[in-house]
C-alpha positions in Angstrom: 92.4 26.4 115.1 92.1 22.8 115.9 89.2 21.0 115.8 87.4 17.8 117.7 84.7 16.0 115.5 82.4 14.1 117.8 79.6 12.6 115.1 79.0 8.7 115.6 81.2 6.4 114.3 81.3 6.9 110.1 79.6 10.3 110.5 82.8 12.8 110.2 84.2 11.9 106.9 82.8 15.1 104.8 83.9 17.4 107.9 87.5 15.6 107.4 87.5 16.1 103.6 86.9 19.6 104.2 88.9 20.0 107.3 91.9 18.4 105.1 91.2 20.5 101.7 91.4 23.6 104.2 94.6 22.2 105.8 93.2 22.3 109.1 94.0 19.7 112.0 91.4 18.2 113.8 90.9 14.7 115.8 88.0 12.5 115.5 86.3 11.1 118.9 83.3 10.0 118.1 81.0 10.8 121.6 78.0 8.9 120.4 77.2 5.8 119.2 73.4 4.8 117.5 72.0 1.6 117.7 68.5 -0.2 117.3 65.9 0.2 119.3 63.6 -3.0 120.5 60.7 -0.8 119.1 62.2 -1.2 115.5 60.3 -4.3 115.1 56.9 -3.1 116.8 54.3 -4.4 114.5 51.6 -1.4 115.8 54.0 1.2 114.6 54.8 0.0 111.8 51.2 -0.7 110.6 50.7 3.4 112.1 54.0 4.3 109.6 52.4 2.3 106.7 48.8 3.8 107.0 50.1 7.3 108.1 49.3 10.7 105.6 52.4 12.1 106.5 55.6 10.9 107.6 58.1 13.5 109.3 62.3 12.3 110.0 63.8 14.0 112.4 67.3 12.7 111.6 69.2 10.7 109.1 69.6 8.0 111.6 65.6 7.9 111.8 65.9 7.5 107.5 68.6 4.7 107.9 67.3 2.5 110.7 63.8 2.9 109.1 65.0 1.8 105.7 66.6 -0.8 107.5 63.7 -2.3 109.1 61.5 -1.9 105.7 64.1 -2.8 103.2 63.7 0.1 101.7 59.9 -0.6 100.7 58.6 2.9 102.0 55.1 3.7 101.6 54.0 5.9 98.3 50.9 7.8 99.2 52.5 9.6 102.4 54.0 13.3 102.2 57.4 13.1 103.6 59.2 15.6 105.9 62.6 16.0 106.7 63.9 18.2 109.4 67.3 19.2 108.0 69.0 19.3 105.1 71.1 15.8 105.8 67.4 14.2 106.3 66.0 15.4 103.1 69.0 14.3 101.4 69.3 10.8 103.0 65.7 10.5 101.8 66.4 11.9 98.2 69.0 8.8 98.3 66.4 6.5 98.9 63.9 7.9 96.1 61.7 9.7 98.1 60.9 13.3 97.7 60.4 15.3 100.7 59.8 18.8 102.2 62.6 20.0 104.6 62.6 22.7 107.1 63.7 26.4 106.4 67.1 27.2 105.1 67.3 29.5 108.0 65.7 27.2 110.8 66.6 23.7 110.1 65.2 22.3 113.2 61.7 21.4 114.7 60.7 24.8 115.2 61.7 25.6 111.4 59.6 22.8 110.3 56.4 23.9 112.2 56.6 27.5 109.9 55.6 25.4 106.5 52.1 26.2 105.2 51.0 22.4 104.3 51.4 21.2 108.1 49.6 24.0 109.4 46.3 22.4 109.0 46.1 19.2 109.6 42.8 17.8 111.1 42.3 13.9 110.8 45.3 13.7 109.4 47.3 10.4 110.5 51.2 11.3 111.3 54.2 9.7 112.2 57.3 11.0 113.5 60.1 8.6 112.9 63.0 9.4 115.8 65.4 8.1 118.3 64.2 7.4 121.4 63.8 10.6 124.0 62.7 12.6 121.0 61.6 16.1 122.2 58.0 16.4 122.3 57.7 20.1 120.9 56.8 18.7 117.3 54.4 16.0 118.3 52.4 18.4 120.8 52.1 21.5 117.9 51.0 19.0 115.1 48.9 17.4 117.8 47.1 20.8 118.5 46.5 21.4 114.8 44.6 18.3 114.3 46.8 15.5 113.5 46.5 12.1 115.0 50.3 11.8 116.1 52.3 8.1 116.8 56.0 7.7 117.0 58.4 5.1 115.4 61.6 4.6 117.8 63.8 3.7 115.6 67.2 4.2 117.5 68.8 4.9 120.3 71.9 6.8 121.3 74.6 5.9 123.9 78.1 7.1 125.3 81.1 4.9 123.8 83.3 3.6 126.1 86.5 5.8 126.2 89.5 6.0 128.0 89.2 8.0 130.7 92.1 9.9 129.6 90.6 10.9 126.3 90.0 14.6 127.3 93.6 15.3 129.0 94.7 13.8 125.4 92.4 16.4 123.6 94.0 19.5 125.7 97.7 18.1 125.5 97.0 17.9 121.1 96.3 21.6 121.6 92.1 21.3 120.9 90.4 24.7 120.6 87.3 24.0 118.6 84.7 21.7 119.2 81.8 20.6 116.9 79.0 19.7 118.9 75.7 18.2 116.6 73.2 17.2 119.4 72.3 17.8 122.9 73.6 14.3 123.7 77.0 14.7 122.5 77.2 18.2 124.8 76.1 15.5 127.7 78.5 13.2 126.9 81.3 15.8 126.5 80.5 17.3 129.7 80.8 13.8 131.7 83.5 12.9 130.1 85.8 15.6 131.0 87.1 15.9 134.9 86.4 18.9 136.4 90.0 19.6 136.6 90.5 20.3 132.9 86.7 22.5 132.9 89.0 25.5 132.4 90.4 24.2 128.9 86.8 23.1 127.9 84.8 26.5 128.8 88.0 28.0 126.7 87.2 26.4 123.5 85.2 27.4 120.6 81.6 25.0 120.4 79.9 24.9 117.4 76.3 23.7 118.2 73.4 22.8 115.8 70.6 24.7 117.4 69.0 27.5 119.5 68.5 24.9 122.1 71.8 23.3 122.2 73.3 27.0 122.1 71.4 27.6 125.4 73.0 24.2 126.7 76.0 25.0 126.3 75.7 28.2 127.8 74.2 27.5 130.7 77.2 24.8 131.1 79.4 27.4 131.3 81.1 27.7 127.9 81.4 31.5 126.4 82.5 30.8 123.2 79.8 29.3 121.3 78.5 29.5 117.5 74.9 28.5 116.5 75.4 26.8 113.2 71.8 26.6 112.8 72.0 22.9 111.5 74.2 20.2 111.9 75.5 19.3 108.3 78.8 20.3 107.0 78.3 23.3 105.4 76.6 24.9 108.0 79.7 23.6 110.4 82.2 25.4 107.9 80.2 28.6 107.7 80.3 28.7 111.6 83.7 28.2 112.0 84.4 31.1 109.6 85.8 28.4 106.4 83.3 28.5 103.9 80.5 31.0 102.5 
């Protein structure tokens, strides 16, 4: 096994440490970069955030960029929710106690099963996310009576990479690729030339959710494992390297 790690710059260290501990070779090539949006300073979005009864963070990036914009001054009266474990821990590190999606479904669909998010008549709710996120969460919470607003604090882009990078992966015998979002998968498919698709489709792909699993299958991958979350422990279990 030789693993390709694709998280944004600075987000691969825990997996690097875990793979080093297990003597598993790997390559790090970030296939996503994250930058702040112009909307991060939107006064209306910040006002809605500060007066929300419920605040939901979609990702660790959402926590990081919101914290920078707020100088770590978060409302104390709101109830906080995190879609996944990593996001929960990012909030916890800032002194914020949040509820998280169930361990067996660390994604939007899991969060929507929480009893405290079933009846939301008249509740003001802000979803902190990146540009272009899914609408499922907002649609479901609106149907349950919430007044939903967005604060879009970051956006994703594909880093500038050498056009021969995919050939390098193949030559270095990469056979396992950790994909932590649909955007990473899209960027991977864009970077790999068609003549290397046979190699790419033979790789074992680790994905974080059923949505990205379906995306990978539709793209022609046949060895796809759904880790059910994007955190390192979930990925290690999916790789068969942890219990």
